[in-house]
VMD Tcl script that builds the backbone (N, CA, C; Angstrom):
set m [mol new atoms 396]
animate dup $m
set s [atomselect $m all]
$s set {name element resname resid chain x y z} {
  {N N GLN 1 A 8.599 18.576 4.322}
  {CA C GLN 1 A 8.647 17.332 5.067}
  {C C GLN 1 A 7.556 16.406 4.542}
  {N N VAL 2 A 7.955 15.166 4.256}
  {CA C VAL 2 A 7.011 14.183 3.749}
  {C C VAL 2 A 6.010 13.809 4.826}
  {N N HIS 3 A 4.746 13.773 4.422}
  {CA C HIS 3 A 3.676 13.425 5.354}
  {C C HIS 3 A 2.711 12.499 4.640}
  {N N LEU 4 A 2.497 11.311 5.213}
  {CA C LEU 4 A 1.594 10.327 4.636}
  {C C LEU 4 A 0.559 9.946 5.687}
  {N N VAL 5 A -0.696 10.020 5.321}
  {CA C VAL 5 A -1.771 9.721 6.268}
  {C C VAL 5 A -2.718 8.704 5.662}
  {N N GLU 6 A -2.753 7.519 6.265}
  {CA C GLU 6 A -3.645 6.463 5.804}
  {C C GLU 6 A -5.012 6.588 6.472}
  {N N SER 7 A -6.023 6.113 5.787}
  {CA C SER 7 A -7.367 6.059 6.343}
  {C C SER 7 A -8.143 4.955 5.647}
  {N N GLY 8 A -9.286 4.614 6.220}
  {CA C GLY 8 A -10.159 3.626 5.594}
  {C C GLY 8 A -10.183 2.267 6.257}
  {N N GLY 9 A -9.307 2.049 7.223}
  {CA C GLY 9 A -9.313 0.770 7.912}
  {C C GLY 9 A -10.585 0.587 8.725}
  {N N ASP 10 A -10.953 -0.684 8.924}
  {CA C ASP 10 A -12.204 -0.957 9.640}
  {C C ASP 10 A -12.246 -2.416 10.040}
  {N N LEU 11 A -13.275 -2.756 10.810}
  {CA C LEU 11 A -13.572 -4.138 11.164}
  {C C LEU 11 A -14.669 -4.615 10.224}
  {N N VAL 12 A -14.371 -5.668 9.455}
  {CA C VAL 12 A -15.330 -6.183 8.482}
  {C C VAL 12 A -15.373 -7.702 8.574}
  {N N GLN 13 A -16.389 -8.278 7.946}
  {CA C GLN 13 A -16.493 -9.733 7.891}
  {C C GLN 13 A -15.756 -10.267 6.668}
  {N N ALA 14 A -15.393 -11.513 6.740}
  {CA C ALA 14 A -14.738 -12.154 5.603}
  {C C ALA 14 A -15.610 -12.019 4.362}
  {N N GLY 15 A -14.971 -11.728 3.236}
  {CA C GLY 15 A -15.680 -11.544 1.982}
  {C C GLY 15 A -16.015 -10.105 1.664}
  {N N ALA 16 A -15.879 -9.236 2.653}
  {CA C ALA 16 A -16.207 -7.822 2.447}
  {C C ALA 16 A -15.094 -7.108 1.677}
  {N N SER 17 A -15.362 -5.853 1.388}
  {CA C SER 17 A -14.400 -5.005 0.680}
  {C C SER 17 A -14.105 -3.753 1.495}
  {N N LEU 18 A -12.926 -3.224 1.312}
  {CA C LEU 18 A -12.530 -1.956 1.914}
  {C C LEU 18 A -11.652 -1.213 0.921}
  {N N ARG 19 A -11.686 0.101 1.004}
  {CA C ARG 19 A -10.750 0.891 0.224}
  {C C ARG 19 A -9.942 1.759 1.184}
  {N N LEU 20 A -8.649 1.551 1.170}
  {CA C LEU 20 A -7.750 2.371 1.961}
  {C C LEU 20 A -7.266 3.547 1.125}
  {N N SER 21 A -7.064 4.655 1.797}
  {CA C SER 21 A -6.529 5.842 1.139}
  {C C SER 21 A -5.274 6.295 1.867}
  {N N CYS 22 A -4.399 6.933 1.142}
  {CA C CYS 22 A -3.188 7.499 1.722}
  {C C CYS 22 A -2.984 8.877 1.104}
  {N N ALA 23 A -3.175 9.890 1.924}
  {CA C ALA 23 A -2.999 11.264 1.470}
  {C C ALA 23 A -1.558 11.687 1.695}
  {N N ALA 24 A -0.941 12.220 0.645}
  {CA C ALA 24 A 0.475 12.577 0.704}
  {C C ALA 24 A 0.659 14.084 0.608}
  {N N SER 25 A 1.681 14.578 1.279}
  {CA C SER 25 A 2.033 15.986 1.191}
  {C C SER 25 A 3.511 16.150 1.497}
  {N N GLY 26 A 4.045 17.322 1.107}
  {CA C GLY 26 A 5.429 17.625 1.430}
  {C C GLY 26 A 6.447 17.193 0.398}
  {N N PHE 27 A 5.979 16.625 -0.711}
  {CA C PHE 27 A 6.903 16.234 -1.780}
  {C C PHE 27 A 6.118 16.199 -3.089}
  {N N THR 28 A 6.832 16.056 -4.189}
  {CA C THR 28 A 6.199 16.024 -5.505}
  {C C THR 28 A 5.653 14.614 -5.740}
  {N N PHE 29 A 4.454 14.403 -5.272}
  {CA C PHE 29 A 3.831 13.079 -5.243}
  {C C PHE 29 A 3.894 12.390 -6.602}
  {N N SER 30 A 3.623 13.131 -7.658}
  {CA C SER 30 A 3.516 12.536 -8.996}
  {C C SER 30 A 4.847 12.035 -9.533}
  {N N SER 31 A 5.939 12.268 -8.812}
  {CA C SER 31 A 7.262 11.812 -9.262}
  {C C SER 31 A 7.747 10.571 -8.535}
  {N N TYR 32 A 6.945 10.077 -7.581}
  {CA C TYR 32 A 7.410 8.997 -6.716}
  {C C TYR 32 A 6.501 7.782 -6.788}
  {N N ALA 33 A 7.127 6.615 -6.945}
  {CA C ALA 33 A 6.376 5.379 -6.790}
  {C C ALA 33 A 5.925 5.250 -5.347}
  {N N MET 34 A 4.810 4.557 -5.162}
  {CA C MET 34 A 4.238 4.376 -3.836}
  {C C MET 34 A 3.972 2.899 -3.584}
  {N N GLY 35 A 3.928 2.549 -2.333}
  {CA C GLY 35 A 3.663 1.157 -1.996}
  {C C GLY 35 A 2.750 1.034 -0.793}
  {N N TRP 36 A 2.180 -0.145 -0.663}
  {CA C TRP 36 A 1.400 -0.505 0.525}
  {C C TRP 36 A 2.076 -1.717 1.177}
  {N N PHE 37 A 2.143 -1.668 2.494}
  {CA C PHE 37 A 2.685 -2.746 3.298}
  {C C PHE 37 A 1.665 -3.071 4.387}
  {N N ARG 38 A 1.871 -4.192 5.035}
  {CA C ARG 38 A 1.032 -4.521 6.181}
  {C C ARG 38 A 1.855 -5.278 7.217}
  {N N GLN 39 A 1.395 -5.171 8.452}
  {CA C GLN 39 A 2.057 -5.880 9.536}
  {C C GLN 39 A 1.010 -6.480 10.446}
  {N N ALA 40 A 0.994 -7.797 10.488}
  {CA C ALA 40 A 0.078 -8.521 11.372}
  {C C ALA 40 A 0.733 -8.704 12.736}
  {N N PRO 41 A -0.057 -8.904 13.776}
  {CA C PRO 41 A 0.504 -9.094 15.116}
  {C C PRO 41 A 1.513 -10.229 15.147}
  {N N GLY 42 A 2.679 -9.949 15.695}
  {CA C GLY 42 A 3.700 -10.966 15.829}
  {C C GLY 42 A 4.448 -11.300 14.561}
  {N N LYS 43 A 4.178 -10.567 13.486}
  {CA C LYS 43 A 4.832 -10.854 12.208}
  {C C LYS 43 A 5.603 -9.631 11.728}
  {N N GLU 44 A 6.495 -9.882 10.792}
  {CA C GLU 44 A 7.247 -8.782 10.202}
  {C C GLU 44 A 6.387 -8.025 9.197}
  {N N ARG 45 A 6.777 -6.799 8.953}
  {CA C ARG 45 A 6.084 -6.008 7.948}
  {C C ARG 45 A 6.246 -6.653 6.580}
  {N N GLU 46 A 5.164 -6.677 5.829}
  {CA C GLU 46 A 5.121 -7.388 4.554}
  {C C GLU 46 A 4.756 -6.433 3.429}
  {N N PHE 47 A 5.503 -6.479 2.343}
  {CA C PHE 47 A 5.151 -5.703 1.159}
  {C C PHE 47 A 3.903 -6.314 0.517}
  {N N ILE 48 A 2.989 -5.452 0.037}
  {CA C ILE 48 A 1.767 -5.930 -0.600}
  {C C ILE 48 A 1.712 -5.536 -2.068}
  {N N ALA 49 A 1.887 -4.254 -2.326}
  {CA C ALA 49 A 1.689 -3.757 -3.682}
  {C C ALA 49 A 2.447 -2.459 -3.876}
  {N N ALA 50 A 2.783 -2.184 -5.134}
  {CA C ALA 50 A 3.449 -0.931 -5.475}
  {C C ALA 50 A 2.897 -0.413 -6.789}
  {N N ILE 51 A 3.018 0.895 -6.959}
  {CA C ILE 51 A 2.554 1.536 -8.187}
  {C C ILE 51 A 3.593 2.574 -8.601}
  {N N SER 52 A 3.859 2.643 -9.887}
  {CA C SER 52 A 4.854 3.591 -10.388}
  {C C SER 52 A 4.334 5.020 -10.287}
  {N N TRP 53 A 5.194 5.977 -10.470}
  {CA C TRP 53 A 4.835 7.390 -10.280}
  {C C TRP 53 A 3.695 7.820 -11.210}
  {N N SER 54 A 3.658 7.242 -12.408}
  {CA C SER 54 A 2.615 7.600 -13.367}
  {C C SER 54 A 1.357 6.765 -13.185}
  {N N GLY 55 A 1.479 5.668 -12.461}
  {CA C GLY 55 A 0.356 4.754 -12.301}
  {C C GLY 55 A 0.269 3.691 -13.379}
  {N N ILE 56 A 1.176 3.738 -14.334}
  {CA C ILE 56 A 1.122 2.789 -15.443}
  {C C ILE 56 A 1.488 1.382 -14.992}
  {N N PHE 57 A 2.466 1.291 -14.105}
  {CA C PHE 57 A 2.953 -0.017 -13.669}
  {C C PHE 57 A 2.522 -0.303 -12.238}
  {N N THR 58 A 2.145 -1.545 -12.005}
  {CA C THR 58 A 1.809 -1.994 -10.663}
  {C C THR 58 A 2.423 -3.358 -10.427}
  {N N TYR 59 A 2.549 -3.699 -9.163}
  {CA C TYR 59 A 3.069 -5.015 -8.798}
  {C C TYR 59 A 2.416 -5.450 -7.496}
  {N N TYR 60 A 2.068 -6.741 -7.413}
  {CA C TYR 60 A 1.398 -7.278 -6.230}
  {C C TYR 60 A 2.096 -8.561 -5.782}
  {N N ILE 61 A 2.005 -8.811 -4.488}
  {CA C ILE 61 A 2.424 -10.129 -4.035}
  {C C ILE 61 A 1.335 -11.127 -4.412}
  {N N TYR 62 A 1.737 -12.371 -4.498}
  {CA C TYR 62 A 0.840 -13.404 -5.009}
  {C C TYR 62 A -0.442 -13.525 -4.187}
  {N N SER 63 A -0.322 -13.402 -2.870}
  {CA C SER 63 A -1.472 -13.662 -2.000}
  {C C SER 63 A -2.595 -12.631 -2.137}
  {N N VAL 64 A -2.321 -11.472 -2.707}
  {CA C VAL 64 A -3.376 -10.467 -2.867}
  {C C VAL 64 A -3.715 -10.193 -4.326}
  {N N LYS 65 A -2.935 -10.734 -5.239}
  {CA C LYS 65 A -3.165 -10.482 -6.652}
  {C C LYS 65 A -4.539 -11.000 -7.060}
  {N N GLY 66 A -5.302 -10.151 -7.728}
  {CA C GLY 66 A -6.656 -10.502 -8.127}
  {C C GLY 66 A -7.712 -10.087 -7.111}
  {N N ARG 67 A -7.279 -9.805 -5.873}
  {CA C ARG 67 A -8.212 -9.343 -4.846}
  {C C ARG 67 A -7.997 -7.874 -4.508}
  {N N PHE 68 A -6.745 -7.435 -4.520}
  {CA C PHE 68 A -6.400 -6.052 -4.167}
  {C C PHE 68 A -6.002 -5.297 -5.431}
  {N N THR 69 A -6.309 -4.007 -5.438}
  {CA C THR 69 A -5.915 -3.134 -6.547}
  {C C THR 69 A -5.335 -1.843 -5.997}
  {N N ILE 70 A -4.114 -1.551 -6.408}
  {CA C ILE 70 A -3.490 -0.283 -6.031}
  {C C ILE 70 A -3.707 0.715 -7.159}
  {N N SER 71 A -4.012 1.950 -6.787}
  {CA C SER 71 A -4.205 2.996 -7.784}
  {C C SER 71 A -3.780 4.318 -7.171}
  {N N ARG 72 A -3.714 5.328 -7.991}
  {CA C ARG 72 A -3.323 6.646 -7.484}
  {C C ARG 72 A -4.013 7.726 -8.285}
  {N N ASP 73 A -4.192 8.859 -7.625}
  {CA C ASP 73 A -4.724 10.051 -8.259}
  {C C ASP 73 A -3.703 11.149 -8.003}
  {N N ASN 74 A -2.893 11.436 -8.992}
  {CA C ASN 74 A -1.820 12.411 -8.792}
  {C C ASN 74 A -2.364 13.831 -8.627}
  {N N ALA 75 A -3.552 14.088 -9.115}
  {CA C ALA 75 A -4.153 15.406 -8.925}
  {C C ALA 75 A -4.569 15.611 -7.467}
  {N N LYS 76 A -4.846 14.504 -6.777}
  {CA C LYS 76 A -5.272 14.584 -5.371}
  {C C LYS 76 A -4.164 14.164 -4.404}
  {N N ASN 77 A -2.989 13.836 -4.939}
  {CA C ASN 77 A -1.870 13.391 -4.093}
  {C C ASN 77 A -2.282 12.241 -3.180}
  {N N THR 78 A -2.974 11.278 -3.761}
  {CA C THR 78 A -3.518 10.182 -2.967}
  {C C THR 78 A -3.282 8.848 -3.677}
  {N N VAL 79 A -2.917 7.857 -2.886}
  {CA C VAL 79 A -2.800 6.491 -3.379}
  {C C VAL 79 A -3.843 5.656 -2.644}
  {N N TYR 80 A -4.402 4.688 -3.361}
  {CA C TYR 80 A -5.485 3.876 -2.820}
  {C C TYR 80 A -5.110 2.396 -2.840}
  {N N LEU 81 A -5.779 1.654 -1.985}
  {CA C LEU 81 A -5.698 0.198 -2.024}
  {C C LEU 81 A -7.124 -0.332 -1.897}
  {N N GLN 82 A -7.664 -0.808 -3.002}
  {CA C GLN 82 A -8.978 -1.421 -2.984}
  {C C GLN 82 A -8.794 -2.890 -2.644}
  {N N MET 83 A -9.466 -3.314 -1.586}
  {CA C MET 83 A -9.321 -4.688 -1.101}
  {C C MET 83 A -10.667 -5.387 -1.180}
  {N N ASN 84 A -10.744 -6.413 -1.985}
  {CA C ASN 84 A -11.964 -7.195 -2.146}
  {C C ASN 84 A -11.763 -8.607 -1.611}
  {N N SER 85 A -12.864 -9.281 -1.367}
  {CA C SER 85 A -12.815 -10.670 -0.898}
  {C C SER 85 A -11.852 -10.826 0.273}
  {N N LEU 86 A -12.013 -9.981 1.257}
  {CA C LEU 86 A -11.095 -9.985 2.387}
  {C C LEU 86 A -11.184 -11.290 3.174}
  {N N LYS 87 A -10.032 -11.688 3.688}
  {CA C LYS 87 A -9.914 -12.923 4.465}
  {C C LYS 87 A -9.391 -12.586 5.854}
  {N N PRO 88 A -9.657 -13.453 6.833}
  {CA C PRO 88 A -9.123 -13.198 8.180}
  {C C PRO 88 A -7.601 -13.001 8.179}
  {N N GLU 89 A -6.908 -13.673 7.299}
  {CA C GLU 89 A -5.446 -13.530 7.247}
  {C C GLU 89 A -4.993 -12.190 6.680}
  {N N ASP 90 A -5.921 -11.385 6.212}
  {CA C ASP 90 A -5.593 -10.022 5.784}
  {C C ASP 90 A -5.570 -9.049 6.961}
  {N N THR 91 A -5.949 -9.516 8.127}
  {CA C THR 91 A -5.949 -8.671 9.312}
  {C C THR 91 A -4.542 -8.172 9.619}
  {N N ALA 92 A -4.389 -6.855 9.711}
  {CA C ALA 92 A -3.073 -6.250 9.928}
  {C C ALA 92 A -3.228 -4.739 10.015}
  {N N VAL 93 A -2.145 -4.087 10.395}
  {CA C VAL 93 A -2.045 -2.641 10.226}
  {C C VAL 93 A -1.449 -2.412 8.845}
  {N N TYR 94 A -2.106 -1.564 8.075}
  {CA C TYR 94 A -1.691 -1.295 6.707}
  {C C TYR 94 A -1.015 0.070 6.634}
  {N N TYR 95 A 0.129 0.096 5.966}
  {CA C TYR 95 A 0.931 1.308 5.839}
  {C C TYR 95 A 1.150 1.649 4.369}
  {N N CYS 96 A 1.124 2.935 4.069}
  {CA C CYS 96 A 1.584 3.348 2.751}
  {C C CYS 96 A 2.994 3.915 2.906}
  {N N ALA 97 A 3.711 3.914 1.794}
  {CA C ALA 97 A 5.087 4.375 1.825}
  {C C ALA 97 A 5.460 4.955 0.475}
  {N N ALA 98 A 6.397 5.892 0.501}
  {CA C ALA 98 A 6.926 6.491 -0.713}
  {C C ALA 98 A 8.377 6.055 -0.899}
  {N N VAL 99 A 8.754 5.839 -2.154}
  {CA C VAL 99 A 10.143 5.466 -2.398}
  {C C VAL 99 A 11.065 6.652 -2.133}
  {N N LYS 100 A 12.346 6.369 -1.991}
  {CA C LYS 100 A 13.310 7.386 -1.588}
  {C C LYS 100 A 13.686 8.341 -2.716}
  {N N LYS 101 A 13.589 7.862 -3.971}
  {CA C LYS 101 A 14.064 8.678 -5.084}
  {C C LYS 101 A 12.957 8.850 -6.117}
  {N N PRO 102 A 12.899 9.989 -6.780}
  {CA C PRO 102 A 11.901 10.191 -7.837}
  {C C PRO 102 A 12.185 9.306 -9.041}
  {N N PHE 103 A 11.127 8.950 -9.730}
  {CA C PHE 103 A 11.198 8.193 -10.980}
  {C C PHE 103 A 11.940 6.870 -10.805}
  {N N LEU 104 A 11.809 6.275 -9.637}
  {CA C LEU 104 A 12.399 4.982 -9.351}
  {C C LEU 104 A 11.323 3.914 -9.437}
  {N N TRP 105 A 11.569 2.890 -10.247}
  {CA C TRP 105 A 10.639 1.769 -10.361}
  {C C TRP 105 A 11.431 0.510 -10.661}
  {N N ARG 106 A 11.113 -0.537 -9.945}
  {CA C ARG 106 A 11.786 -1.808 -10.114}
  {C C ARG 106 A 10.905 -2.763 -10.900}
  {N N THR 107 A 11.488 -3.634 -11.643}
  {CA C THR 107 A 10.728 -4.603 -12.413}
  {C C THR 107 A 10.782 -5.975 -11.759}
  {N N GLY 108 A 9.912 -6.845 -12.245}
  {CA C GLY 108 A 9.907 -8.210 -11.754}
  {C C GLY 108 A 9.490 -8.296 -10.306}
  {N N SER 109 A 10.079 -9.202 -9.603}
  {CA C SER 109 A 9.688 -9.481 -8.228}
  {C C SER 109 A 10.556 -8.746 -7.210}
  {N N TYR 110 A 11.178 -7.659 -7.620}
  {CA C TYR 110 A 12.105 -6.947 -6.730}
  {C C TYR 110 A 11.451 -6.588 -5.408}
  {N N TYR 111 A 10.247 -6.012 -5.487}
  {CA C TYR 111 A 9.636 -5.512 -4.244}
  {C C TYR 111 A 9.293 -6.637 -3.286}
  {N N SER 112 A 8.787 -7.728 -3.799}
  {CA C SER 112 A 8.431 -8.827 -2.904}
  {C C SER 112 A 9.673 -9.537 -2.386}
  {N N THR 113 A 10.781 -9.389 -3.076}
  {CA C THR 113 A 12.024 -10.034 -2.662}
  {C C THR 113 A 12.807 -9.169 -1.682}
  {N N VAL 114 A 12.942 -7.903 -2.021}
  {CA C VAL 114 A 13.770 -6.996 -1.220}
  {C C VAL 114 A 12.965 -6.302 -0.132}
  {N N GLY 115 A 11.669 -6.165 -0.359}
  {CA C GLY 115 A 10.826 -5.561 0.665}
  {C C GLY 115 A 10.888 -4.054 0.658}
  {N N SER 116 A 11.204 -3.480 1.797}
  {CA C SER 116 A 11.055 -2.039 1.982}
  {C C SER 116 A 12.305 -1.228 1.683}
  {N N ALA 117 A 13.326 -1.812 1.116}
  {CA C ALA 117 A 14.612 -1.128 0.961}
  {C C ALA 117 A 14.514 0.177 0.174}
  {N N ASP 118 A 13.613 0.216 -0.822}
  {CA C ASP 118 A 13.500 1.419 -1.648}
  {C C ASP 118 A 12.647 2.498 -1.017}
  {N N PHE 119 A 11.925 2.156 0.032}
  {CA C PHE 119 A 10.938 3.076 0.595}
  {C C PHE 119 A 11.510 3.818 1.795}
  {N N GLY 120 A 11.298 5.140 1.805}
  {CA C GLY 120 A 11.932 5.938 2.847}
  {C C GLY 120 A 10.996 6.727 3.725}
  {N N SER 121 A 9.733 6.829 3.328}
  {CA C SER 121 A 8.777 7.609 4.113}
  {C C SER 121 A 7.538 6.765 4.347}
  {N N TRP 122 A 7.014 6.835 5.564}
  {CA C TRP 122 A 5.933 5.946 5.964}
  {C C TRP 122 A 4.812 6.714 6.653}
  {N N GLY 123 A 3.603 6.205 6.496}
  {CA C GLY 123 A 2.483 6.735 7.257}
  {C C GLY 123 A 2.394 6.059 8.608}
  {N N GLN 124 A 1.354 6.429 9.368}
  {CA C GLN 124 A 1.207 5.907 10.723}
  {C C GLN 124 A 0.448 4.591 10.753}
  {N N GLY 125 A -0.190 4.243 9.634}
  {CA C GLY 125 A -0.900 2.984 9.541}
  {C C GLY 125 A -2.387 3.102 9.836}
  {N N THR 126 A -3.139 2.158 9.297}
  {CA C THR 126 A -4.572 2.064 9.560}
  {C C THR 126 A -4.911 0.594 9.773}
  {N N GLN 127 A -5.720 0.321 10.782}
  {CA C GLN 127 A -6.013 -1.058 11.187}
  {C C GLN 127 A -7.126 -1.652 10.322}
  {N N VAL 128 A -6.847 -2.830 9.799}
  {CA C VAL 128 A -7.858 -3.611 9.083}
  {C C VAL 128 A -8.028 -4.927 9.830}
  {N N THR 129 A -9.252 -5.196 10.246}
  {CA C THR 129 A -9.549 -6.434 10.954}
  {C C THR 129 A -10.661 -7.162 10.212}
  {N N VAL 130 A -10.396 -8.410 9.867}
  {CA C VAL 130 A -11.353 -9.211 9.121}
  {C C VAL 130 A -11.777 -10.382 9.998}
  {N N SER 131 A -13.037 -10.420 10.327}
  {CA C SER 131 A -13.554 -11.506 11.173}
  {C C SER 131 A -14.070 -12.642 10.297}
  {N N SER 132 A -13.989 -13.840 10.840}
  {CA C SER 132 A -14.428 -15.018 10.069}
  {C C SER 132 A -15.886 -15.333 10.295}
}
mol reanalyze $m
mol bondsrecalc $m
mol representation Tube
mol addrep $m
């Protein structure tokens, strides 16, 4: 059974940095692309970033590109989201997710356009609050 556990969320001031972690178990982590999403109060869940199973390819939405970095350690079955220069509008619950099929990776703007369609397993989320 797939199990994803996020951690690292916190209350920080604008301009600070945080690193979120997502520990995975129950599947062959190194064969699956992973993604990070977020959901702010009153808003729909939003795709943020994705990383291919090998870690070679990444994709970000425009609003976080250059500030956030997604990475993974397949030896530790963990995916990370390094968040720098945080803004109040980054306040949300952050979720990690695994795609439904092994060795699946989309090119271009697929993830930001289609959203969560490829992702089938989700963590419980971790709260990130950025004060101004």
